[in-house]
N, C-alpha and C positions, 0 to 999 in steps of 0.2 A: 472664756465663753464655752459652755457645753453645747452638746448637739441640739438639745431642746431650744436653748436660747438662739442658736444659729438659725434654726428652722423658723422661729417666730420672727426674728429680725429680718430674715430673708423675705418672708411673706410681706412684711411692712414695706420693705425696700421695693419689691415688685409693684405694689400698689402705687407707691410714690413715683416710681419711674414711669409708670403708665400714664399718670396724670401729667407728668412732665413732658413726655414725648407727644402726647395728644395735643398739648398746648402749642408746641412747636408747629405741628402739622396744621392746626386750626388757624393760627396766625398767618402762616405761609399761604394757606388757602384764601384767607381774607385779603391778603396782599397780592393775589393774582396767580399764585402757583398751585396748580392742581396735582402736582407730583405725589404728594402724600395721600391725597384722596384716591387716586388711581392705583396707588401701591398698596391700598388696604390698610394704611396706617392712621387714617383719620377715625380712630376708634378707641374706646376705653377697654377693649378686650386685651388683657395682658399678653396673651399668646402671640399677638401680632407684633409685640415690641421686644420679645425675648430673642436674644442672640446666643447660640450655643456656647461660643467662646467667652464673650464678655459677660453674659448674664448668668451662666451656669458654671462653666469650668473655672473661670477666674475667681469668683467668690468662694467656691469650695476650696480651691488651691490656697487662696490667701488665708482662709480660716484654719486649715490644717497645718500650714507651714509658717504662718506669721501670727495667728491668733486674732486676726481682725477680718472684717468682710470688706472687700474692695471689688467693685464691678460696675457695669454700665449696661444700659439698654441698647438695643439696636438703634443707631441714629436714624431719625426721620429724614428721608431724602428731600432736599430743597434745590430747586433749579433757580440759581441766582438770576439768570437772564429772563426768567418768566415773571419775576417780581415787578411791580409797577414802578417802584423806586428802589433799585437793588441795594444801594449802600444803606439807605435809611431802613428799608424793610428787613434786611439781614440783622440789623440791630434789634428790631422789634421781635423778630423770630427768636433770636438768641435770648432776649430778656424774658420772653414768654414762659420758658421752662421754669426758671427759678421763681418768677412771679406767681406762677400757678401753684407751686409748692407752698409759698407763703400764704396765698389766699386759701388753699385747702386747709392749712394748719389753723388759720384764723377761724374758718367755718367750724372746724372740729372743736376749737376752744369754746365757741358759742354753744355747741351741742353739749359740752360738759357743764356749761353754766345753767342750761335750761332743762336738761334731761335728768331724771332721777338717777342718782349715783349708785353703782354697784362696783365691787372690787374688780370684777372682770372687765366691765365697761371702762372703768378708769384706767386700767392697765393698757387696754387696747388703744384708747384715745390718746393717752399721754405719750406712749411710745410712737404712735403714728404721727403725732404732732412733732415730736423730736426728730424723727427720721425725715419728715418733709422739710423742716427748717434746715437740718444738716445738709440735705441734698441740694436745697436752694442756695445756701451759702457756698458750699463746695463748688458748685457749677459757676459761680460768679468769679472764681479765681481766673485771672487773665492769662491763662496758659492754653494755647491751642491744643486740642479742639474744644475745650470747655466753653460754655456760653459766654463767660466774661470776656473771652478773646474776641467774640463776634461784636460785642458792644464797643470794646476798645478799638478794634479794627475800623469800625464805622466812624469813629471820632478822629482817627488819625488822617493826615493828608494821604492821598492815594499812593504816592511813591513810598512813604514810610509804611503804610499798611501792607503793601506788597512784600516788603522786606520782613515785616513782622510775621506774615503768614507762612514764611519759609520755615518757621520753627515747628509747624504742625507735624511733620513726619516724625519728629523727635519728642513731641509733647507727651505722649503716653509714657515714655520712659522717664521723662523728667518728673511727671506726676507720681509715677510708681516709686521712684527713688525718694522723693520728698515724703510720701506717705510712709514708706518703710522706715525712714529716719525720724518719723514723728514730728517733722518740721511744721506740718499743718496744725498741730495741736496748739501751737503758739498763736495762731491767727484765726483758724476756723472755729474752734470751740468757744473762744471768748465772744466771737461775733454771733454764734448760735445762742449763747446764753443771753447776750444783750437783746437779741430779737425776741427771745422768749419772755424776757422781762418786760419789753415794750408791749408784747401781747398779753401781759398780765397773767402769765402762767408760771407758777413756781414749782420746781421739781424738788 
């Protein structure tokens, strides 16, 4: 990946992360938690969701040292005890991020179908669709603190859920090692391609 490709992909990633984090905050707000709203995170302004380490330094470092882009947005704050039904609502908040990316990708596919095609527009839409589906699938992996773990945690009995949550301090390192070893390519990319086929988009 060259510098130009990095800049383009990074831009698509920022857009997709913004949609993702906004969805977390919006669902939390609808479930009774005002934390995201009063923290200025209930917005589609990308600047409010950028974290210096996770969104800037980490993607640049992973690009130059490993040849791929790996990063994250600043997590939207959620007050567990402010939710109307904490266990259920945390599952909804967790699912909202990936679901928003899939919905966004689906909307972009419809735009491709009905808007006159140009090479530049096709390039932007196809890559933005791919990044959104990739981000959605990746975040469904059940490793804390990814969104999939929030869903799994809500389905587990409370005592098992508490034990499961203890993995979170080590989750980032687990994820980073698995990404570095390309383990996720065995699971994430096939799932991404399957969803794209379901959405009737062929690359």
